[in-house]
Each structure stands twice: as structure tokens, then as C-alpha cells.
C-alpha positions, -999 to 999 in steps of 0.1 A, spaced: -167 -479 -63 -132 -477 -77 -117 -491 -109 -82 -491 -122 -76 -478 -157 -46 -478 -179 -36 -451 -204 -4 -460 -221 21 -465 -193 1 -445 -167 -22 -460 -142 -49 -440 -125 -80 -446 -103 -116 -436 -110 -137 -435 -79 -167 -420 -62 -169 -402 -28 -195 -386 -6 -171 -357 3 -178 -323 -12 -156 -312 -41 -153 -274 -45 -131 -249 -62 -131 -230 -29 -108 -255 -13 -79 -230 -10 -100 -210 14 -94 -237 40 -57 -225 42 -69 -189 45 -92 -199 73 -64 -216 91 -42 -185 87 -69 -163 102 -73 -187 131 -35 -188 137 -32 -151 139 -62 -148 161 -81 -125 138 -116 -130 153 -103 -121 188 -86 -90 174 -120 -79 159 -138 -86 191 -113 -65 211 -116 -35 188 -136 -8 206 -145 13 176 -160 -10 151 -197 -4 143 -222 -28 160 -254 -41 145 -286 -22 153 -307 -53 158 -305 -89 168 -308 -99 132 -278 -78 122 -245 -94 111 -216 -94 136 -185 -74 126 -165 -106 124 -188 -121 97 -188 -89 77 -151 -84 78 -142 -120 71 -166 -123 42 -154 -90 28 -117 -100 30 -126 -134 14 -143 -116 -15 -113 -93 -21 -90 -123 -18 -110 -140 -46 -107 -109 -69 -136 -87 -60 -129 -50 -67 -165 -36 -62 -194 -43 -39 -214 -62 -66 -186 -88 -69 -192 -99 -33 -224 -116 -44 -202 -144 -58 -191 -155 -24 -226 -150 -10 -244 -174 -34 -219 -202 -30 -224 -224 1 -189 -236 4 -173 -204 18 -201 -203 43 -193 -238 56 -155 -232 56 -158 -201 77 -187 -213 98 -209 -183 89 -246 -186 98 -255 -163 69 -233 -146 43 -237 -108 40 -248 -92 7 -235 -60 -9 -260 -38 8 -248 -50 42 -212 -40 34 -224 -6 22 -244 1 54 -215 -11 75 -188 11 59 -212 41 56 -211 42 95 -175 52 94 -166 89 98 -131 103 97 -124 100 134 -136 64 135 -116 55 104 -85 69 120 -90 50 153 -98 17 136 -68 20 112 -45 28 141 -57 -2 160 -53 -28 132 -21 -14 118 -6 -13 153 -17 -49 159 -3 -60 125 32 -45 130 34 -55 166 34 -92 155 63 -88 131 97 -99 145 114 -74 122 129 -39 128 149 -12 111 124 -6 83 131 13 51 99 34 47 89 45 11 63 71 6 47 80 -27 16 94 -42 -6 79 -69 -33 90 -93 -66 69 -94 -88 80 -123 -125 81 -115 -153 79 -141 -183 89 -118 -191 114 -92 -173 98 -63 -168 119 -32 -135 138 -33 -130 131 -70 -117 163 -86 -98 174 -117 -60 177 -111 -28 162 -122 -37 131 -142 -11 122 -168 -30 91 -180 -64 108 -184 -59 145 -188 -90 165 -176 -106 135 -159 -115 135 -123 -93 115 -99 -82 108 -64 -46 115 -53 -38 91 -24 -7 91 -2 8 57 4 35 45 27 49 10 23 77 -12 36 94 -30 8 114 -53 31 82 -71 41 59 -61 12 34 -44 34 15 -11 32 21 9 64 -5 37 58 -27 52 32 -46 85 30 -72 91 2 -71 127 -10 -90 147 -37 -75 148 -72 -66 185 -70 -41 179 -41 -4 185 -45 19 155 -39 34 169 -7 2 185 7 -4 171 42 27 149 40 41 158 74 9 149 92 7 117 71 43 108 81 36 114 118 5 92 115 25 65 98 52 65 125 25 63 152 11 32 135 45 16 135 47 22 172 80 8 186 95 -1 152 126 17 141 126 34 107 162 36 96 157 53 62 129 73 45 128 74 7 107 100 -12 104 111 -48 107 146 -62 71 155 -54 82 157 -17 114 177 -23 106 208 -3 124 228 24 97 221 50 99 184 46 137 182 47 139 206 77 114 184 96 133 152 88 166 167 99 152 182 131 139 148 140 172 131 130 157 109 104 179 96 76 163 102 42 169 101 4 148 124 -18 148 127 -56 153 165 -61 136 185 -89 157 188 -120 157 226 -122 182 246 -142 206 254 -112 208 217 -105 215 209 -142 243 234 -142 257 220 -110 257 184 -124 272 196 -157 302 210 -139 334 191 -133 323 163 -110 340 130 -103 317 105 -120 321 69 -110 308 43 -135 287 15 -121 277 -1 -154 272 8 -191 254 41 -192 252 43 -153 274 67 -134 272 82 -100 286 114 -84 281 135 -52 283 172 -46 267 199 -24 236 219 -34 218 248 -16 185 260 -28 175 296 -29 155 295 4 176 268 22 196 278 53 224 253 44 235 231 16 228 194 14 245 164 -2 234 160 -38 242 127 -54 234 122 -91 227 90 -110 210 85 -144 179 63 -149 183 27 -157 194 29 -193 211 -5 -195 232 -9 -225 234 28 -233 268 43 -241 289 55 -212 289 91 -225 251 92 -219 246 110 -186 211 123 -183 209 128 -146 183 122 -119 196 137 -87 190 127 -51 193 147 -19 205 128 12 201 137 48 
């Protein structure tokens, strides 16, 4: 049944339909995307994913798809996955016979050990980047602090500027800003230094990128060490690293350098700097933080080392 109504100068229809109306309609587009990239076949071809222990167990495709859908809809803990479980519409959209609950996800991911996690991540990261028709990446690597309020495995007291004295994790993250994708992530305990294990992490990241070319690596001051710079130079990798603002660097930048103004309060210069245990000097370019609108005489400097 349909009727025409008028509201001022607007005409609209009121009608009835037997079709289902759901707030989950946007998941149809997500399902089409997964079908287009062949996600189910990729999961089937993975040799290292855990398999169910009985005929009543959920297949890895159903577990992973429902878990991704839950995250896509805002879930950030296992309990939140019950939202998608108790609504029938996602089940119909993705053709799931049954929707896994939070205990299924916990059992599934508890089967992963360090070796399995490494092999599975290599497989899926390699598949993802092999589909990208893009090369010459700029690889950014950084560490972060994730505060923990329980007794999670690996949570320890360490550097935590937001919650001093609180347990945390200190993950390493590699990402590619050109395409807005995370290239690798290692979860580390909270008492880990920023650069600890970085070279192994970088080698693992480059292995995941496979045949892709990394034209530049950018790091912050936490990775400014002789070992890291020597490794990058030996492997002929171009890099930019924010150096630590120690007193010798301050004196060097306070000397008579040729500063080129870029904007109000922003100037740039370049010189050579050699640390105490370095075998040779390296280019040291200085530029202040983004203090837009500050007077040009202001030159608090953050320095960068380029290879």
C-alpha cells in the first residue's frame, strides 16, 4: 500500500514492503569487497591457520570474517563481538550457518604461538602488498606506549609519559603513509627500549613487503643509534632520523650556520656531525618544530640525520 503525502512544498511516499530493513545494510558493501579481493580463497590457501578439532567446530573463514566484521563495527574487546552474534542480519549477509561467540574467538587465537603468528602474518601481509600496484614506498617506523590496567601478558612498568608507574606494552609499528597501511607490528613488553630489536623488526618488515621497493626510511630520535645507522648505510638504504638533542648537537647548531627561512618561525640548515663513537660524520639538517606564527628569531631546533 502506498499513499502520497504533502508537507509544504515537498512530496513524499509512505509505503509498506516485505523486504528486510536493517541498520547493517552497509555490510553488504563490505561483503562485496571481501568477495572481490578473494578473501575466502586466501584463507583456504593459508597452510598455518588453526583447524577445528571436531565436525561441529567453526571454519577459519567464518571465525575471521565475523571477527573482522565486529572490529569494523567498533568492537575493541571480545565481549563486544556478541553484538554481531545476536543480530541475524550479518549472518544472512555473509552466509554464515552460525555466528561464533566470544569464547570461540578466544579458543581460536589461543592456539597461536610465536612461530605460527610469524608465519601467518608473513602470509597475509605478503598477499596484501602483492596486490598493490604501487612501489617506491616511504617506510615510517615508530614505537608507541599502550597503557594496561590489568595483568596482561608482557605488561610491565617502563617509559609511560601518560600514566607514570602504570604497566604498559611498547609495540613497534611500521606503516606506509602513501597508502595508509600498516606494514608490520611487534608487541613488546613495557620495559623495552624504543630501538630494542629494531633491526630484526626492519628485516621482518622488508621480508613482508617482498618485491616492493622502499625508497626512504624515516625514524624518530628513539632509533638514533650507531648500530642502526651503520646497518642502513651498509645496506644502501636512504634514511632520515631525528637525532637526540644532546649538548654537542646544540653547540653545533648554535654556531654560524646558513639558516634558510621557510616560513615565519621555521628555518632550515645543514651541517656535518660526528658522534663520539661514530667512524665518520653524517649530514645533520636542523629545523624547528611547527611553531606557525612565531617570530623569525625563534630557532629552537629539532635536528635530523640523513643517510
